[in-house]
N, C-alpha and C positions, 0 to 999 in steps of 0.2 A: 561412525557408520559411513559407508560409501554412498554416493549420490543415488545410484540405482536402487540400493536397499531402502533408502529414505523414500524414494518414489513409490516403491511397492507398499511400504507401510502407510504412506499417505493415501494411496488408492484404496487399501483395505479399510482405513478409517472413514473414507468417503463412500463406503458401500461396496467397494470392490468391482463396480461396474465400469469404471474408467481406467483405460490403459494409459499410464503416464510414461511416455517414451520420449526421450530428448531427441531433437532434430540434430542435424550434422553440426550445428553450432553449440550444442549442449543446452538448448532452451526447451523447456516444456511449457506449453500453453494450457491454461485452465480456465474454465468458466465456472465461477462460484457465485451463486445468487445473482446471476445476470451481469456479473462484472468479470471482465477479462483480465487475467493476470498471468505473468510468466515467471518461471523459476529458471534462473540461469546458473549453471555450474561454472564458476569462475575458477577453474582448476589451478592456474598459476599461483594464486594466493590462497587456495584451499577455502574458498568462501562460496556461499550461495547468495544469489541476489534475487530478491522478490521485487517485482515491479508491476505497475498497472496504470492504465489511463483513468484519470478521474473525470475528465470532461473538457469541454471547450470553454475558454475564458469568457467572461461576460462582455457586453459591449464596451467599446473604447472608453466611454466616460466613467466606467466603474473599474477599469482594469488596474489603475494605479492603486486604488484601495485594496484590491485583491492581492497585488504584489506586496503591498505593505503587510497585510495579514500573513501572507505566506512567509515572508522574511522573518517576521516576529515569531512565527510558529517554528521555523527552522532553528532559531537561536537556542542553542543547547537542547534541541529536540523537545522544547516545552510543549508545543502543540502538535507534534508529530510522533512522539513516543518512540524515538529511535529510528524513525524513517526520515526521508528527505523529500520535500516538495520541489518540483522543478517544472520548467516549460520545455517541451520537446522542440528543439530548434527546427526540425523538419516538418512538424505538423501543427505547431503552436498549441498543442493540447497540454493541459495540466497533468502531470504524472507524479506518482508516488513510488519511492524506491527504498529498499532496506537491504543492507549487507549483513550476513550472519556467518560467523566462523563455522565451517563444516565440523570441526572437531568437537564442538559442544552439543551437537544435535544427535538425538536418537529419534525413534519413530514418534514417540509421544510429544517431545518438545518441538519437533518439526511441525507436527499437526497444530500444536498450540500457536506457533509462530505464524503459520499460514492463516489460522483463524483470527488472530489479533490483527494481522495485516489487512484481511478482508474487512474487519470491523472499522479499522482506521480509514480504509478506502471509502467505505460506505458513508462514514461521518463526513469526510471531506467532500464527497460527491454531493451530499445534502447541502453542505455549506456553500459549495460552488454554485449550486442551483439557487440558493438564497441571494446570491449577488445580483440576481436579475430583479430583486425586489427593492424595498425601501432601505436606504443607507442606515437609518437608526436601527432597524430590525436586524441588519447584518451584524452590527457590533454586539447586540444583545445575544443573538444566536451563537456567535463565535464564542463568547464567554461561557454560555451554557454547554455548548458542544465539548469544549475542552474540559470543563469540569466533569461532565457526564462520562466522557471517555476515560479520563484519569481514574475515576471511581471504578469503571468497568475493568480497566486493565490492571488495577492494583492487585497483587497476589494475595 
């Protein structure tokens, strides 16, 4: 399916009240459950890129632990389920990103990918907020989050 067709299908599945039109850079901005995400049509390589801001990193004394958890999670996508966690160099915000080959998508699978991405963003947003709490709770929460998310995403 073409990018514009996928956007029409996504809009219809989201209630049809949202007009999803790419800007001049090919980016569509969405607000889903209070989370902003964008869909980029990366035409040169026939891919869509889903991305979104998870939040601001914790205070400096906890940031090393967060980076360690993020790197462990990025390893073979074990804690990100096909997505990549990163720090935006311009804003220092924690972001999540996923590339998807356009050729494998139809309306249903695109909606499912967006839904999964939003769930992963939500989980990581919760985890990021937990980094403002006790260190021991963070490790326990991380293990539970990954286990719960893996069960949820399993086909």
